[in-house]
N, C-alpha and C positions, 0 to 999 in steps of 0.2 A: 847162546842166547844173548849174552851181553854184547856180542858183535852186532847184532841186529838192533839193539836198544839205542846205542849211540847214534847211528845214522837216522833213526826214527825221530830222536829228540831234535837233531839239527834240522831235519825236514820240517818238524812242527814249529820251530822257532821262525824259520823263514816264511812259512805259510802264514803264520799269524801276522808278521810284519807286512806282508803283501796285502793283507786285507785291512790294515789300519787306515783310518781316515785322517785326512789332513786336519790338524788341530786348529787351524785358523777358522774353520767353518762350523765348529761345534758338533755336537751329536746330532744324529738324524732327526730326532724329535722325541717328545716325551713318551710316546707309546712304542717306540722302537721301529724296526724296519717293516712291520706288518701294517702300518697305517696308510698304505698306498702312496707313500712319498718316496721319491728318489732324487738323485742329484745328477746334473749334467753340465755341459759346458756350452756357452753361447758365444758366437763371434760378435765382437763389438764393432759396430758400423760407424758410430759417431759419438764424440764426447764434447758437450758444450758446457763450459763453466757458467754458473749462475752467480751473479754478483749481488751482494747486499751492500747497503750504505749504512755506515754507523757514524753518528755525530760524536765528536770528541771535543770537550770543553776544556780549555787550558787557561787556568787563572794566572794572572800576572799583575804586577804593580806598575802603574804609570806615574812618573814623577815629573814635576815642572817647577821652575823658579818663578816667584811672584814678588813684585815690589810691594812693601808694606810701609805705611807712614805711621810713625810712633810720635806721640806727643806726651812729654813729661811736664807736669805742672810743678813749679817750685813750691815749696812749703813756706808759708809766711813765718817769719821768725817772731818770737815773743818780744824781742828787743824792738823791732820795727813797730809792733802794735803799741807797746808801752810808750815809745817815743812819740808816736803819732797822737796818742791820747793826751800826753802831757802838753804837747804843742797846741792841740785843739782846745784843751781846757784853758790854757793861758790866753789864747786868742778869744775864746768865749767869755772869759772873765773880764778882759779889757773892753769888750764890746758892750756887755750887759751893764745896766744901771739899776740900782735899788734891788727890789725883790726879784727882778728878772735876771740879775747877775748870776744867781745860783743855777737857774734853768739854763742860761746861756753857757755856763761853764760845763754843765752835764752834757748838753747837746754838743758842744765843741769837743769834749773829751771823747764821746762816742764816735762822732764823725772823724775826728783825728785818728782814733784807733783803727777805724775801718780803712782810712786812707793809708795809714802807716803799714797795715797788714798787706794791702794790695801792692804797695811800693816794694815791700820786702819779698813779695812773690813774683816780682817782675822777671825772674830768670826762667820763665817757661821756655822749654826747648822742643823743637820739632826736628825729627831726623827720619831718614829712610833707610831701610835695610832690605836685603833679599832673603826670603825664606823659601825653603823647599817644601812643597806640598805634594802629597802622594795620595792616590786613590786606587782601589782595587778594580780591575777590569777583567773580562774574560774574552778569550778568542775562541770562537766556535769554528771547527773545521770538519769537513766530511771526508771520510776515508772509505774507499771501495775495497771490499774484501770478498773472497770467494765463499759463498754460502753453501754451495753444493754443485753437483754436476748432473745435467740431463744426459742420460746415456741411452742411445738407440742400439739395440742388439738383435741378432737373429738366432732363433733356436728352432731347429727342425723345419726351416723354410718360412716360419712366421716371424714378423718383425714386431718388437716390443719396445716401449720407452719407459724408463724409470728414472726417478731422481734419487741419486745416491750422495752420500757425504764424502765420497772418495772417488778418485779417478781409477777405474778398474784395469786400465791397460788394454791389451788386444783381446783378451778373453775374459769372460765373466762366468763365474759359477752360479748356476741357477738351481732352485729347488722346484721340483715338479710334483704336484699333488693331483692325483687322479681320483675323481669322485663321480658317481652317476649323476646325470642331469635329470631332475624331476620334472 
């Protein structure tokens, strides 16, 4: 009895493997083989890639050199202002007579102080330098890429066309579902 059991087990294992379906295509369907669906192979007649265009934005920084004029104002010194006020006051005092002498002295001191301050500020400087300025810019480019494949194939003498997201090669596995036409 055990002699017959071992060959029967080996035969059962090989028979089960022969009926196994290729795992790439998934199970036949949710309701099993009784739902009028079966699978077959179609001959691929033509495969045309379908291209899509995608826009790619590349940010970058663009820099350039620019001439810049700088002006530095000298600061008036206190000594120049005081010296100018003293000289202006003395001159105003010598020019004025009587009660106008005090007013001339004050006016001369104020005017002399202003002149002395401006004279001491006379070291204003202007110079040029080169500064690098940068700004952000973007370059937009279009890239063509394959978005899918239009596949023309023949199954049992009929020609069909489908768009697939892969190139099927020379043969295409098809699912055939038969239902009554109402």
